[in-house]
Each structure stands twice: as structure tokens, then as C-alpha cells.
C-alpha positions as CSV (number, residue, x, y, z in Angstrom):
1,G,0.0,0.0,0.0
2,I,0.9,3.6,0.0
3,V,1.9,5.5,3.4
4,K,-0.3,8.4,3.8
5,D,0.6,9.1,7.6
6,I,3.1,8.4,10.0
7,L,2.0,7.5,13.6
8,T,5.3,7.0,15.1
9,N,7.1,10.2,16.5
10,S,10.5,9.0,16.4
11,S,12.3,7.9,13.1
12,T,13.3,4.4,14.7
13,H,11.4,2.4,17.1
14,P,12.4,-1.3,18.3
15,H,9.2,-2.9,17.2
16,G,9.0,-0.8,13.8
17,I,7.2,2.2,12.9
18,K,3.4,2.7,13.0
19,V,1.9,4.2,9.6
20,R,-1.5,4.6,8.2
21,L,-2.1,3.7,4.6
22,T,-4.2,5.6,1.9
23,D,-6.7,2.9,2.3
24,G,-6.9,3.6,6.0
25,K,-5.3,0.2,7.1
26,V,-2.5,0.8,9.8
27,G,0.5,-1.2,10.0
28,R,4.1,-1.0,10.9
29,V,7.0,-0.6,8.7
30,Q,10.9,-1.3,9.9
31,S,12.5,1.8,8.5
32,I,11.8,4.9,7.1
33,I,13.7,5.6,3.4
34,K,13.9,9.0,2.7
């Protein structure tokens, strides 16, 4: 999916960064690629 919002304040998180996709699903990603 396409990430819409980043829900985790920090750029790194031990369990993954929580994100919301454009379809409304919430999931975790391992890292943010700039």
C-alpha cells in the first residue's frame, strides 16, 4: 500500500514505525526510506 501518515513520533522504533496507509489500514514498517 501507499503510506499516508506516520503515526510514530520517532524515526526509529524497536517494534517498527506505525503508519497509516491511504486505504485506512494501520501497520508497521521497519524503516523510513527518505
